[in-house]
C-alpha positions in Angstrom: 91.4 119.4 109.5 89.3 116.3 109.9 85.8 115.2 109.1 84.8 116.1 112.6 85.0 119.8 111.7 82.2 119.3 109.2 80.3 117.2 111.7 80.6 120.1 114.3 79.4 122.6 111.7 76.5 120.3 110.8 75.4 120.2 114.5 75.9 124.0 114.8 73.7 124.7 111.8 70.9 122.4 112.9 70.4 124.8 115.8 70.1 127.9 113.6 66.8 127.1 111.8 65.8 128.0 108.2 68.4 129.8 106.2 68.9 132.0 103.2 72.5 131.5 102.1 74.3 134.0 99.8 75.6 131.6 97.2 78.3 132.8 94.8 79.5 129.4 93.8 82.9 130.0 95.4 84.7 127.8 97.9 83.2 129.2 101.1 79.6 129.6 100.0 79.5 126.2 98.3 80.7 124.5 101.4 78.3 126.4 103.5 75.4 125.7 101.3 76.2 122.0 101.1 76.5 121.6 104.8 73.5 123.7 105.6 71.4 121.6 103.2 72.7 118.4 104.8 71.9 119.8 108.2 68.4 121.2 107.6 67.1 119.7 104.4 66.7 121.2 101.0 63.4 122.9 101.8 64.8 124.8 104.7 67.8 126.3 102.9 67.4 128.7 100.1 70.7 129.4 98.2 70.6 132.8 96.5 72.9 134.1 93.9 73.0 137.9 93.4 73.7 138.6 89.8 74.9 142.0 88.7 77.3 143.7 86.4 79.9 143.3 89.1 79.8 139.5 88.8 81.4 137.9 85.8 78.8 136.2 83.6 80.8 133.0 83.7 80.7 133.0 87.5 76.9 133.4 87.6 76.5 130.6 85.0 78.9 128.4 87.0 77.0 129.1 90.2 73.7 128.0 88.6 75.2 124.8 87.2 76.8 124.0 90.5 73.5 124.5 92.4 71.9 121.9 90.0 74.8 119.5 90.4 74.5 119.7 94.2 70.7 119.7 94.2 70.5 122.9 96.1 67.3 124.9 96.4 68.6 127.8 94.3 67.4 131.2 93.2 69.0 134.0 91.2 68.1 137.6 92.0 69.3 140.7 90.3 71.0 143.5 92.3 71.7 146.9 90.9 74.5 148.4 93.0 76.0 149.9 89.9 73.1 152.4 89.8 73.9 153.6 93.3 76.3 156.6 93.2 77.7 155.6 96.6 78.9 152.3 95.1 79.9 153.6 91.7 82.0 156.3 93.3 84.4 153.5 94.3 85.5 155.0 97.6 87.0 152.8 100.3 83.5 152.0 101.5 82.4 150.5 98.2 81.9 147.0 99.7 79.6 148.4 102.3 77.2 149.6 99.6 77.5 146.4 97.8 76.5 144.4 100.9 73.7 146.9 101.5 72.1 146.0 98.1 72.7 142.3 98.8 71.0 142.5 102.1 68.1 144.5 100.6 67.6 141.5 98.2 68.1 138.7 100.8 66.1 140.1 103.8 62.6 139.9 102.2 63.3 136.3 101.2 64.4 135.5 104.7 61.4 137.2 106.2 59.1 135.2 104.0 60.7 132.0 105.3 61.2 133.1 108.9 64.9 132.4 108.2 68.3 133.8 108.9 70.6 135.4 106.3 73.8 133.5 106.1 77.1 134.6 104.5 80.2 132.5 103.7 82.7 134.7 105.6 85.7 132.8 107.0 88.2 133.8 109.7 90.8 134.8 107.2 88.4 137.4 105.8 88.4 139.2 109.1 92.0 140.5 108.7 91.4 142.5 105.5 89.5 145.7 104.8 86.0 144.4 104.4 83.4 147.1 105.4 80.6 145.1 103.8 81.0 142.5 106.6 80.0 145.0 109.2 77.0 146.1 107.2 75.8 142.6 106.9 76.4 141.7 110.5 74.7 144.9 111.7 71.7 143.9 109.7 71.5 140.5 111.4 73.4 138.3 109.0 75.4 135.4 110.5 78.7 133.9 109.6 78.7 130.3 110.7 82.2 129.6 109.3 83.6 132.3 111.6 81.5 131.1 114.5 83.1 127.7 114.1 86.6 129.2 113.6 87.1 127.9 110.1 89.8 129.5 107.8 90.1 129.1 104.0 92.6 126.2 104.3 90.3 124.3 106.6 87.3 124.9 104.3 89.2 123.7 101.2 90.3 120.5 103.0 86.7 119.9 104.2 85.4 120.5 100.7 87.7 117.9 99.4 86.5 115.4 102.0 82.9 116.1 100.8 83.9 115.8 97.2 82.9 119.3 96.3 84.2 120.5 92.9 85.1 123.9 94.3 87.7 122.6 96.8 90.6 124.0 94.7 88.7 126.7 92.9 90.7 130.0 92.8 89.2 133.0 94.6 87.2 135.2 92.4 86.2 138.5 94.0 83.8 140.9 92.3 85.0 142.7 89.1 84.9 146.1 90.9 87.8 145.0 93.1 90.0 145.3 90.1 89.6 149.1 90.0 91.7 151.4 92.3 89.7 153.3 94.9 88.5 156.6 93.4 88.2 155.2 89.9 84.5 155.2 89.1 82.9 151.8 88.6 81.2 151.8 85.2 79.7 149.1 83.0 82.5 149.7 80.4 85.3 149.3 83.0 83.8 146.1 84.4 83.3 144.7 80.9 86.9 145.5 79.9 88.2 143.6 83.0 85.8 140.7 82.4 86.8 140.3 78.8 90.6 140.6 79.5 90.4 138.1 82.3 88.4 135.7 80.2 90.8 136.0 77.3 93.9 135.4 79.5 92.2 132.5 81.2 91.7 131.0 77.8 95.4 131.1 77.3 95.8 128.7 80.2 96.2 131.0 83.2 93.6 129.7 85.7 94.3 132.2 88.5 94.7 135.9 87.6 93.6 139.5 88.1 93.5 142.3 85.5 93.7 145.6 87.5 92.1 148.5 85.6 94.4 151.5 85.6 92.7 153.6 83.0 94.3 152.9 79.7 96.6 150.3 81.4 95.7 146.7 82.2 98.0 145.5 85.0 98.0 141.7 84.8 98.6 139.7 88.0 99.3 136.0 87.9 100.8 133.8 90.7 104.5 134.2 91.1 105.0 130.7 89.7 103.3 131.8 86.5 105.1 135.1 86.0 107.8 133.6 83.7 105.2 131.7 81.7 103.3 135.0 81.3 106.3 136.8 79.9 106.7 134.0 77.3 103.0 134.5 76.4 103.3 138.3 76.5 102.3 138.9 72.9 99.1 136.9 73.2 98.3 138.6 76.6 98.8 142.1 75.1 96.5 141.2 72.2 93.8 140.1 74.6 94.1 143.3 76.6 94.0 145.4 73.5 90.9 143.6 72.3 89.3 144.3 75.7 89.8 148.0 75.2 93.1 148.8 77.0 95.8 150.7 75.2 98.6 149.3 77.2 99.3 146.1 79.1 101.8 145.5 81.9 102.7 142.5 84.0 103.0 142.8 87.7 106.3 141.2 88.6 105.4 140.8 92.2 102.7 138.3 91.3 99.1 137.9 92.3 98.1 139.2 95.7 94.6 139.4 97.3 93.6 142.8 98.5 96.5 144.5 96.7 94.6 147.7 96.1 93.9 148.1 99.8 97.5 149.1 100.3 96.6 152.7 99.7 94.5 152.6 102.8 97.6 152.3 105.0 
């Protein structure tokens, strides 16, 4: 990965015209928003954060602060996917309904500006079960990072070269991704996950997931942190109990993205 990759992306985005960028404050969307703003100018790029119960409050706050730090043209909109029974049922198509609500929020903004809707999807995302991507693409959203063949590693390296504070930021998918398919998504379950993860993060575990299995919190940390987590087990159990779980377990396999998609075969 060299600086020329960002240069190529800059040139590519200059040809795309005004944009509305879905901005979560994660690695991909931050890189995309920064390069788009460099390519087209601040007035031509609207970066939109969709805030809802499925997004940890800390993530929404960080996105807003990051947008100010990078001088992005930023807007926060509320989405209400949790009120949609197709989403809250939490079947394997949950992400499709999430993206439906996201596009419902972004499309009017794009139409007002005669702009394209842009999402920070990278080529690594194409290999997992992501039905939301098809919904967004079918509705006209574009994925410039995919169009330029950029994977997560390349984007992290490019972000470092640009001095972006998100270059090494751990992935942070929506809170609903912690619930096994078929387990209804409710405000209380999302809150329990959010509180447990915030508490464990305060213990010094930067990257983690708390999977919601009813009364059981299944804690995932990177394999390199499993031993440290066992030493801190009493504190972790206390955090999970305070969050509303009756039991707490540590996944000895370690943190893995898309773990709950295994049931889909």
